[in-house]
C-alpha positions in Angstrom: -48.5 231.3 166.4 -46.0 229.2 163.9 -43.2 229.1 165.4 -39.9 228.1 163.1 -35.6 227.7 164.0 -34.8 231.2 163.8 -30.5 230.8 162.9 -29.4 234.5 164.7 -25.3 234.4 163.6 -22.9 238.0 164.6 -22.0 239.2 161.3 -17.8 240.1 162.2 -17.0 242.9 163.6 -14.3 245.6 162.0 -11.9 244.9 164.8 -11.7 240.9 164.0 -8.1 239.6 165.0 -6.2 237.1 166.3 -5.1 238.5 169.6 -4.8 234.3 171.1 -7.3 235.3 174.1 -8.9 232.3 174.6 -7.3 230.3 177.1 -8.1 226.4 176.2 -8.9 227.2 173.0 -6.4 225.9 170.8 -7.1 227.7 167.3 -6.7 231.2 168.9 -3.7 230.3 170.6 -1.9 229.2 168.2 -2.8 231.8 165.4 -2.3 234.6 168.4 -0.1 237.8 166.5 -1.0 236.8 163.0 -2.7 238.8 160.4 -6.4 239.4 160.3 -8.7 240.0 157.7 -11.5 241.6 158.9 -13.3 241.5 155.2 -12.8 238.7 154.3 -13.9 237.4 157.6 -17.1 239.3 157.8 -17.9 238.1 153.6 -17.3 234.9 155.4 -20.2 234.8 157.3 -22.3 236.4 155.3 -22.0 234.2 153.3 -22.8 231.4 155.4 -26.1 233.3 156.2 -26.6 233.0 152.2 -26.4 230.0 151.8 -28.9 228.9 155.1 -31.4 230.9 153.6 -31.2 229.7 150.8 -32.3 226.0 151.4 -35.3 227.5 152.8 -34.3 228.4 156.2 -35.5 231.3 158.5 -32.2 233.8 159.0 -31.7 236.6 161.2 -28.3 239.0 162.4 -26.7 240.7 165.5 -24.5 243.5 164.8 -20.8 243.5 166.2 -20.5 245.5 169.4 -19.1 249.1 169.8 -15.7 248.4 170.1 -12.8 249.3 171.1 -14.5 249.0 174.1 -14.2 252.9 176.3 -15.8 251.6 179.2 -13.9 248.7 179.5 -11.0 250.5 179.0 -12.7 253.1 181.9 -12.8 250.2 184.5 -9.6 249.0 183.8 -8.0 252.4 184.1 -6.4 251.9 180.8 -2.9 254.6 180.5 -0.8 252.8 178.1 1.1 250.9 181.1 -1.8 247.5 180.6 -0.9 244.7 180.0 -1.3 244.1 176.3 -3.8 241.1 176.3 -6.1 243.8 178.7 -5.9 246.5 175.8 -7.3 243.4 172.9 -9.4 242.4 174.6 -10.9 246.0 174.8 -10.6 245.4 170.7 -12.2 241.8 170.0 -14.3 241.0 168.4 -15.3 237.5 169.4 -19.5 238.5 170.2 -19.8 237.2 166.9 -19.9 233.8 168.1 -23.0 234.7 169.1 -24.5 230.5 170.2 -21.9 232.6 173.8 -25.2 235.5 173.8 -27.5 233.9 175.4 -29.4 230.2 176.7 -33.2 230.7 174.2 -36.3 227.8 175.9 -38.6 228.3 173.7 -42.4 228.9 174.9 -43.0 225.1 174.0 -40.8 224.3 177.0 -41.4 226.9 179.5 -44.0 227.4 182.4 -45.4 230.7 181.1 -45.4 230.3 177.2 -42.7 232.3 176.5 -39.6 231.9 174.7 -36.6 232.7 178.0 -32.9 234.2 177.3 -31.2 234.6 179.7 -27.9 236.0 178.4 -24.6 234.8 179.9 -22.0 236.8 181.4 -19.6 234.7 179.8 -16.6 235.5 183.2 -13.7 233.0 183.0 -12.2 235.7 180.0 -11.9 239.4 180.2 -12.2 239.7 176.7 -16.3 238.3 176.4 -17.1 239.2 179.8 -17.2 242.9 178.8 -20.2 241.9 176.5 -23.3 240.9 178.3 -24.7 244.9 178.6 -24.6 245.5 174.5 -25.6 241.9 173.9 -28.8 242.4 176.7 -29.5 246.0 174.6 -29.6 244.0 171.2 -31.5 241.7 173.2 -33.6 243.1 174.2 -34.4 245.8 171.0 -34.8 242.1 168.7 -37.2 240.7 171.2 -38.8 242.8 172.7 -42.8 241.4 172.2 -42.6 241.0 176.0 -46.2 238.8 175.4 -43.7 236.0 173.3 -40.6 236.5 175.0 -38.9 237.7 178.5 -35.5 238.2 178.0 -32.8 237.6 181.8 -30.4 239.6 182.9 -27.0 237.4 183.9 -26.7 235.1 186.4 -24.9 236.0 189.2 -21.2 236.3 188.0 -19.6 233.5 190.8 -20.8 231.2 188.6 -19.3 231.1 185.6 -21.9 231.4 182.5 -21.1 230.9 178.5 -24.9 230.3 176.4 -25.6 228.0 174.1 -22.7 227.1 173.1 -23.2 224.5 176.5 -27.0 223.3 176.1 -28.5 221.2 173.7 -31.9 220.8 173.0 -34.2 217.5 172.0 -37.2 217.5 170.5 -39.7 215.6 168.3 -40.5 219.1 165.8 -38.7 222.8 166.5 -42.7 223.3 168.3 -43.2 220.8 170.1 -42.4 220.3 173.8 -38.9 218.9 174.0 -36.0 218.0 176.7 -33.5 221.0 177.4 -30.0 219.2 178.1 -27.3 221.4 180.1 -24.2 220.6 179.9 -21.4 221.3 182.9 -17.5 221.2 183.5 -16.1 220.3 187.1 -12.3 220.1 185.2 -10.4 220.8 182.4 -6.6 220.0 183.4 -4.3 223.2 182.7 -8.2 224.6 181.0 -10.6 226.2 182.7 -13.9 224.6 182.2 -16.4 227.3 181.4 -19.4 226.4 183.0 -20.9 226.2 185.9 -23.7 223.3 187.1 -25.1 226.2 189.3 -25.2 229.1 186.7 -27.1 226.2 184.5 -29.5 225.3 187.1 -30.1 228.6 187.2 -31.1 229.4 184.3 -33.8 226.0 183.7 -35.5 227.8 187.0 -35.5 231.2 185.5 -37.3 229.6 182.1 -39.5 227.7 184.0 -38.5 224.1 183.1 -39.6 220.7 183.7 -37.1 219.1 185.9 -38.3 216.1 184.2 -37.8 217.1 181.5 -34.3 219.0 181.7 -31.0 217.5 181.9 -28.0 218.8 183.4 -24.5 217.0 182.8 -21.1 216.6 182.8 -19.0 217.3 180.4 -15.6 215.0 180.2 -12.7 216.9 182.0 -10.2 214.8 179.8 -12.2 216.7 176.1 -11.5 219.9 178.0 -8.3 218.9 178.5 -8.0 218.6 174.8 -9.6 221.4 173.8 -13.1 221.5 173.6 -13.6 224.7 175.5 -17.1 224.7 175.3 -19.7 221.0 174.6 -20.8 222.4 170.6 -17.2 221.7 169.7 -17.5 217.8 170.6 -21.7 217.3 170.3 -24.8 218.8 168.8 -28.4 218.3 168.9 -31.4 218.9 166.2 -35.2 217.8 167.3 -35.2 213.8 167.4 -31.4 213.8 167.0 -28.1 214.0 169.1 -24.7 213.7 166.8 -21.8 213.8 169.6 -18.5 212.4 170.0 -17.8 208.7 172.2 -15.7 211.5 174.8 -18.0 214.2 174.8 -19.6 212.7 178.4 -18.7 212.1 180.9 -20.8 209.7 182.0 -22.0 208.2 178.3 -23.7 205.5 178.8 -25.6 207.3 181.9 -26.9 210.9 179.6 -28.3 208.6 177.4 -29.4 206.1 177.9 -31.8 209.5 180.2 -31.9 211.5 177.3 -34.1 207.9 175.2 -35.7 208.0 178.4 -37.0 211.0 178.2 -37.2 211.2 174.8 -37.8 208.0 173.4 -37.3 208.8 169.6 -33.8 209.9 170.1 -31.4 208.7 168.3 -27.9 209.0 168.8 -25.2 209.4 166.0 -21.6 208.7 168.3 -18.8 208.9 166.6 -16.5 206.5 167.9 -12.6 207.4 169.1 -10.6 205.0 167.5 -12.0 206.2 164.1 -11.7 210.6 164.6 -9.9 211.5 168.0 -10.9 214.2 170.5 -7.3 216.0 168.4 -8.5 214.6 165.7 -13.2 216.1 166.0 -11.4 219.8 167.7 -8.7 220.4 164.8 -11.5 220.1 162.2 -14.5 221.3 164.3 -16.8 218.5 162.7 -19.1 219.2 165.9 -19.1 223.0 166.2 -21.9 222.6 162.7 -25.3 223.3 162.0 -27.1 221.0 162.5 -30.6 221.8 160.9 -33.9 219.5 159.7 -34.3 221.1 155.9 -38.0 221.6 154.7 -37.8 218.7 153.0 -37.2 217.4 156.7 -34.3 215.7 155.1 -31.2 216.4 158.0 -28.0 218.4 157.0 -24.5 219.3 158.9 -23.7 223.1 158.2 -19.4 222.1 158.6 -16.3 223.8 158.6 -14.4 223.2 155.5 -11.4 222.1 157.6 -14.0 219.0 158.7 -14.6 218.1 154.9 -11.0 218.8 153.8 -9.8 216.0 156.9 -9.1 212.8 155.8 -10.7 210.4 158.6 -13.0 213.1 159.2 -14.4 212.4 155.9 -14.0 208.8 156.0 -16.3 207.8 158.1 -18.7 211.0 157.1 -18.6 209.2 154.1 -19.7 206.0 156.1 -21.9 207.5 158.0 -23.8 209.0 154.8 -23.5 205.3 153.2 -25.1 203.9 156.1 -28.5 205.4 155.4 -28.8 207.5 158.8 -30.6 210.4 160.2 -28.3 212.5 159.4 -28.8 212.8 154.9 -26.9 216.0 154.1 -23.0 218.0 154.7 -22.7 220.9 153.6 -19.2 222.6 153.8 -18.5 226.5 154.3 -15.5 228.7 154.0 -15.6 230.1 157.0 -11.7 230.0 157.8 -11.5 233.2 159.3 -13.7 232.8 162.3 -11.6 229.4 162.0 -8.2 230.7 162.3 -9.9 232.2 165.6 -11.3 229.3 167.4 -14.8 229.3 165.7 -16.6 227.1 163.6 -20.9 227.1 162.1 -22.0 226.3 165.4 -19.8 229.2 167.1 -21.2 231.6 164.4 -25.2 231.4 165.7 -28.2 230.8 168.1 -30.5 229.1 167.8 -33.5 230.8 168.5 -37.5 228.6 168.2 -39.9 231.3 167.4 -43.2 232.6 165.4 -40.5 235.7 163.4 -44.0 238.1 163.0 -42.8 238.0 166.6 -39.3 239.8 165.7 -38.3 242.8 165.4 -37.7 242.5 161.3 -34.6 244.8 161.1 -32.6 241.7 163.2 -34.1 239.1 160.4 -32.2 238.5 157.2 -33.7 238.2 153.6 -31.3 238.6 150.4 -31.2 242.9 149.3 -30.9 243.3 153.0 -28.2 241.3 152.4 -26.2 242.5 149.4 -26.9 246.2 151.1 -25.4 244.6 154.1 -22.2 243.3 152.2 -21.7 246.6 150.7 -21.3 248.2 153.7 -18.1 245.9 154.7 -16.8 245.6 150.9 -16.7 249.5 151.7 -15.6 250.1 155.3 -14.7 247.0 156.9 -10.0 247.1 157.3 -8.9 244.4 154.8 -6.1 243.2 157.0 -5.4 244.4 161.0 -1.6 244.0 161.3 -1.2 243.2 166.2 1.0 246.5 166.5 -1.6 248.2 164.9 -4.1 247.6 168.3 -4.5 250.7 169.7 -3.9 253.3 168.2 -6.0 255.8 167.1 -6.4 255.4 163.2 -8.0 251.9 163.3 -10.3 253.1 166.8 -11.9 256.2 163.5 -12.4 253.2 161.2 -13.3 250.4 163.1 -16.3 253.1 164.6 -16.8 254.4 161.8 -17.0 251.2 159.6 -20.0 250.2 162.2 -21.7 253.1 162.8 -22.2 252.7 158.9 -23.8 249.2 159.1 -26.2 250.7 161.7 -26.9 254.0 159.6 -27.6 251.2 156.8 -29.9 248.9 158.6 -31.5 251.7 160.8 -30.0 250.5 163.8 -28.4 253.5 165.0 -30.0 253.2 168.1 -27.2 250.4 169.5 -24.9 253.0 168.2 
């Protein structure tokens, strides 16, 4: 079996809107109440997937969830008098950010030699806490091969778990045994720390990870308070490289020492705060990037245009490239609609190291399928959604019809 890294991006759903529901996510809060553009958002996300395929990378996708979520509206006894934010939560398209779908441990790291996935419970935010049942359905369909995969239900909801956005893996190469780094929070000042240490420890035990090659690291409270609601806003890893802000971790020196002890070939690229402040990092989403190994062996950083256009971030990146370090290419992509709601390139993807032949092919992208998806989006996704349209029957009918058309096109109506 040949294991490769596959990035599963979420197709942006037809109900994509800016309701400002995510406390601690500064971009989401700042755009709350704006009109959104679901068609443009979905096409931008699809263009990013095509961009990565053109680099020679294997690309997968997950589908939008049913919205408005009738089960959630029933559970909250919605009668028209509920808080407007609860109504908006039922329409949220936040499942597009598949970095929060699950935590993934490749077969090379686990005791039983299978790839393990634990769906995230996302309990901290009401609009996200409703996602896991539909996410679990997709995971169990895409990774139904029980000889290759084990898909787990969420950890108990008393422990908040936000999935791969707070998990990193480092290794000599994707198919080799690696070290897994779970990042949890204890305090975030005015903002909640979303990843509970015990949730991470439960996932590690479920996945059968070697304790000697598993690290539990505390996120810097100052980073959470500054708007780094997930670790992937201030750090990202790929194979032997950790790319991190100086202020990402509560104990940076101890974290780096533990990584080097477990993986001697590790290379740690630290961005100093006096070059790129936490505020700059969070505004630009420099670290909410896809750090990828290209077929040539070069490592590339896929960043949002906002990072490339930020003067201090661009100056640091230019210096990094000139230094001949391990990251050899920086490739900007346009995901402005996602960025405005608080999610960059890394938020939009779940990394799974596995043999593509073991995965349901309906969830793997190719150029022809990308064209078919684009045609459905162009024909059915709303061009725009104004805030006062949420909750209307006309919009519900349009959103439901759009999702149904996509499921039918991809032979995945079983998820309807």
